[in-house]
C-alpha positions as CSV (number, residue, x, y, z in Angstrom):
1,M,-40.7,4.6,-95.6
2,S,-40.3,3.7,-92.3
3,W,-44.4,4.1,-90.4
4,W,-43.1,5.0,-86.7
5,R,-39.8,6.5,-85.9
6,P,-38.8,6.2,-82.4
7,S,-38.8,9.7,-81.6
8,D,-42.8,8.5,-81.5
9,I,-42.5,6.2,-79.2
10,G,-40.4,8.0,-77.1
11,F,-43.2,10.4,-77.3
12,A,-46.2,7.5,-76.8
13,V,-44.4,6.3,-74.0
14,R,-44.1,9.6,-71.9
15,G,-47.7,10.3,-72.8
16,Q,-49.1,7.3,-70.5
17,L,-45.9,7.8,-68.4
18,A,-47.3,11.3,-67.4
19,G,-51.6,9.7,-67.5
20,V,-50.2,7.6,-64.7
21,G,-48.3,10.7,-63.2
22,Y,-51.6,12.9,-62.9
23,G,-53.7,9.2,-62.2
24,S,-52.0,8.8,-59.6
25,K,-52.4,12.0,-57.6
26,L,-55.8,12.7,-58.6
27,L,-56.7,9.6,-56.3
28,V,-54.0,11.1,-53.6
29,R,-56.0,13.9,-53.7
30,L,-60.0,11.7,-53.1
31,F,-58.3,10.0,-50.3
32,A,-56.7,13.1,-49.0
33,M,-60.3,14.3,-49.2
34,A,-61.7,11.2,-47.4
35,G,-62.4,13.1,-43.9
36,T,-64.2,17.1,-45.4
37,T,-66.1,14.5,-48.1
38,L,-68.0,12.4,-45.7
39,A,-68.5,15.5,-43.3
40,R,-70.0,17.0,-45.7
41,G,-73.3,13.9,-45.9
42,R,-75.8,15.5,-47.8
43,L,-73.4,15.2,-50.7
44,V,-71.8,11.8,-50.4
45,R,-76.2,10.7,-48.8
46,D,-77.6,11.6,-52.7
47,Q,-74.3,9.6,-54.3
48,I,-75.1,6.8,-52.8
49,H,-78.9,6.7,-53.7
50,F,-78.1,7.0,-57.2
51,L,-75.6,4.9,-57.8
52,G,-76.4,2.3,-55.0
53,N,-80.7,2.7,-54.8
54,Y,-80.8,2.7,-59.2
55,S,-78.2,-0.4,-59.5
56,L,-80.3,-2.8,-57.2
57,A,-82.6,-4.1,-59.8
58,I,-80.2,-4.6,-62.4
59,I,-78.4,-7.1,-59.2
60,G,-80.8,-8.3,-57.7
61,V,-81.9,-9.8,-60.8
62,S,-78.8,-11.0,-62.0
63,G,-77.8,-12.3,-58.3
64,L,-80.8,-14.4,-58.6
65,F,-80.6,-15.9,-61.7
66,V,-76.6,-16.7,-61.1
67,G,-77.6,-18.8,-58.3
68,F,-80.6,-20.1,-60.4
69,V,-77.6,-21.8,-62.9
70,L,-75.4,-21.9,-59.7
71,A,-77.6,-24.8,-58.0
72,L,-78.5,-26.6,-61.2
73,Q,-74.7,-27.4,-62.8
74,G,-73.3,-27.7,-59.2
75,Y,-75.9,-29.9,-58.5
76,Y,-75.3,-32.2,-61.4
77,I,-71.8,-32.4,-60.6
78,L,-72.1,-32.9,-56.6
79,Q,-74.2,-35.7,-57.5
80,R,-71.5,-37.3,-59.1
81,Y,-69.9,-38.1,-56.1
82,G,-72.8,-38.3,-54.0
83,S,-72.5,-35.2,-52.4
84,S,-75.2,-33.4,-53.3
85,E,-75.9,-32.2,-50.3
86,A,-73.2,-30.2,-49.7
87,L,-75.0,-28.3,-53.0
88,G,-75.6,-24.7,-49.9
89,L,-71.7,-25.0,-49.6
90,M,-70.4,-24.9,-53.1
91,V,-73.0,-22.3,-54.3
92,A,-72.2,-19.8,-50.5
93,L,-68.6,-20.6,-50.9
94,S,-68.7,-19.2,-55.1
95,L,-70.6,-16.4,-54.3
96,V,-68.9,-14.9,-51.5
97,R,-65.4,-15.7,-52.6
98,E,-65.4,-14.6,-56.5
99,L,-69.2,-14.6,-58.3
100,G,-70.1,-11.6,-55.8
101,P,-67.8,-9.1,-55.4
102,V,-66.3,-9.7,-59.4
103,V,-70.2,-9.6,-61.2
104,T,-71.5,-7.0,-58.9
105,A,-68.2,-4.4,-60.2
106,L,-68.8,-5.5,-63.6
107,L,-72.8,-4.9,-63.5
108,F,-71.6,-1.5,-61.7
109,A,-69.3,-0.1,-64.1
110,G,-71.5,-0.6,-67.1
111,R,-74.6,0.7,-64.7
112,A,-73.1,3.8,-62.8
113,G,-70.0,3.7,-64.0
114,T,-70.7,4.2,-67.2
115,S,-73.3,6.9,-65.3
116,L,-70.3,8.8,-64.0
117,T,-68.2,9.4,-66.5
118,A,-71.5,10.7,-69.1
119,E,-72.5,13.4,-66.2
120,I,-69.0,14.3,-64.9
121,G,-68.4,14.6,-68.8
122,L,-71.7,16.8,-69.8
123,M,-70.7,19.4,-66.9
124,K,-67.6,19.6,-68.2
125,A,-68.3,19.9,-72.1
126,G,-70.9,22.5,-70.5
127,E,-68.2,24.1,-68.6
128,Q,-69.8,24.1,-65.5
129,L,-66.1,22.7,-64.0
130,A,-64.7,26.1,-65.5
131,A,-67.4,27.7,-63.9
132,M,-66.5,26.5,-60.9
133,E,-63.1,27.0,-61.2
134,M,-64.0,30.5,-61.6
135,M,-65.8,30.8,-58.3
136,A,-62.8,29.5,-56.5
137,V,-65.0,26.1,-56.1
138,D,-62.7,23.4,-56.0
139,P,-64.3,20.9,-58.6
140,V,-62.4,18.2,-57.7
141,Q,-63.3,18.3,-53.7
142,R,-67.1,19.8,-54.9
143,I,-68.3,16.8,-57.1
144,L,-65.8,14.0,-57.6
145,A,-65.0,13.3,-54.0
146,P,-68.7,12.5,-53.3
147,R,-68.7,10.8,-56.2
148,F,-65.7,8.2,-55.2
149,W,-66.7,7.6,-52.2
150,A,-70.3,7.3,-52.5
151,G,-69.2,4.3,-55.1
152,V,-66.3,2.7,-52.6
153,I,-69.0,2.2,-49.8
154,V,-71.9,1.3,-52.8
155,M,-70.0,-1.3,-53.6
156,P,-70.1,-3.8,-51.0
157,L,-73.4,-3.0,-49.8
158,L,-74.7,-4.5,-53.4
159,A,-71.6,-7.1,-53.2
160,S,-73.7,-8.6,-50.5
161,V,-77.1,-8.3,-52.0
162,F,-76.0,-10.1,-54.8
163,S,-74.7,-13.4,-52.9
164,A,-77.4,-13.0,-50.4
165,V,-80.3,-12.7,-53.7
166,G,-77.8,-15.5,-55.3
167,I,-78.4,-17.9,-52.6
168,L,-81.5,-17.5,-52.4
169,G,-81.9,-18.4,-56.1
170,G,-79.5,-21.4,-55.4
171,W,-82.1,-22.5,-52.4
172,V,-85.2,-22.2,-54.9
173,V,-83.4,-24.4,-57.0
174,G,-81.5,-26.6,-54.8
175,V,-84.2,-27.5,-52.2
176,V,-87.9,-26.1,-54.1
177,L,-87.3,-28.1,-57.8
178,I,-84.7,-30.2,-57.0
179,G,-85.6,-31.6,-53.6
180,V,-82.2,-31.4,-52.4
181,D,-83.0,-31.8,-47.7
182,P,-82.8,-27.8,-46.9
183,G,-81.1,-29.5,-43.6
184,A,-78.4,-30.5,-45.0
185,F,-78.6,-27.3,-47.8
186,W,-78.4,-24.7,-44.8
187,S,-75.9,-26.6,-42.2
188,Q,-72.7,-27.2,-45.0
189,M,-73.0,-23.5,-45.4
190,Q,-73.0,-22.6,-41.6
191,G,-70.3,-25.6,-41.2
192,G,-68.1,-24.6,-44.4
193,V,-68.4,-20.9,-44.8
194,D,-65.6,-18.5,-42.3
195,V,-66.9,-16.2,-41.8
196,F,-62.9,-14.2,-41.7
197,K,-61.7,-15.7,-44.4
198,D,-64.7,-16.5,-46.4
199,V,-67.1,-13.5,-46.4
200,G,-63.9,-11.3,-45.7
201,N,-62.0,-12.0,-48.0
202,G,-64.9,-11.0,-50.5
203,V,-65.0,-7.5,-48.9
204,I,-61.9,-6.8,-49.5
205,K,-62.3,-8.1,-53.0
206,S,-65.5,-5.5,-53.0
207,L,-63.7,-2.3,-51.5
208,V,-61.0,-2.8,-53.7
209,F,-62.9,-3.1,-56.9
210,G,-65.2,0.0,-55.7
211,I,-62.3,2.0,-55.5
212,A,-60.5,1.1,-58.8
213,V,-64.2,1.1,-60.5
214,T,-65.4,4.3,-59.3
215,F,-61.6,6.1,-59.7
216,I,-61.9,5.3,-63.8
217,A,-65.3,6.4,-64.0
218,V,-64.4,10.1,-62.4
219,L,-61.0,10.0,-63.9
220,Q,-62.7,9.0,-67.4
221,G,-65.2,11.6,-67.0
222,Y,-62.8,14.8,-65.9
223,E,-60.1,14.1,-68.3
224,A,-62.8,13.5,-71.3
225,R,-62.6,16.0,-74.5
226,P,-65.6,18.4,-73.8
227,T,-67.6,17.7,-77.1
228,P,-70.2,15.1,-77.6
229,E,-67.5,12.0,-78.7
230,G,-65.3,12.8,-76.6
231,V,-67.8,12.2,-74.1
232,S,-69.2,9.1,-75.6
233,R,-65.3,7.7,-76.1
234,A,-64.6,8.6,-72.4
235,T,-67.7,6.6,-71.7
236,T,-66.3,3.7,-73.7
237,R,-63.3,3.7,-72.1
238,T,-65.1,3.2,-68.7
239,V,-66.2,0.6,-69.0
240,V,-62.9,-1.8,-71.3
241,M,-60.5,-0.2,-68.4
242,A,-62.8,-0.9,-65.2
243,S,-63.7,-4.3,-67.1
244,L,-60.0,-5.4,-67.2
245,A,-59.1,-3.6,-64.1
246,V,-61.4,-6.2,-61.9
247,L,-60.8,-9.0,-63.9
248,A,-56.8,-8.6,-62.8
249,L,-57.4,-7.3,-59.6
250,D,-59.2,-9.8,-58.7
251,F,-56.4,-12.6,-59.6
252,V,-53.9,-10.6,-57.9
253,L,-56.1,-10.3,-54.8
254,T,-57.1,-14.0,-54.8
255,A,-53.1,-15.3,-55.6
256,M,-52.6,-13.0,-52.4
257,M,-55.2,-14.5,-49.7
258,F,-54.7,-18.1,-50.3
259,S,-51.4,-17.6,-50.1
260,I,-51.2,-16.4,-47.2
């Protein structure tokens, strides 16, 4: 007895392609609504406060401890080659290029992304989205678009906070605790970090991650089954899909940036 049939595979593939097409169409709609959404500043402002302000604590604490670990590990590695003065440069480049955007996006997916999915999913389960459609109010424009653009705006700001706090943590461990020369710590960093090549690439990464993570969150919430189990599964899918998307996009973006 066969456990699968070619028709089952075709049906599954067709369903996946239909989902990709629907998601692409929704993403284009969200980009097309950028002007009207940003013009309604109150809605976007409230979502920026909800997504950004409530994520500051976990971003700041995580950045501080990542800076601690980077400085501690980096010092013992650089000390082998007599380059401990370059500790500040190593910490700064690691944070602004890679760890700042990537770790911030992963934390944002776990903190804000799940919140967005659960909120929109509960609106759908409570038939609030259906009621808005009955009143000729587009839920995509009223609910999804402000949350999407708020997430895109917030992500680079949170990544900047993460990197800044991480550099401060590296200074505490490297200069205050270990005893690296503070002048060498800051001068190596200022001389080796390029604003456009290093910081700019980190900002571009954080913007792309913000688009990916926030879109996955709002899409999963909007497409969740209107049941408690459906909302919980959509929240789980948000974390898994957003984390994998961030890691895959990081590889692609890094390869593109270093090949230019």
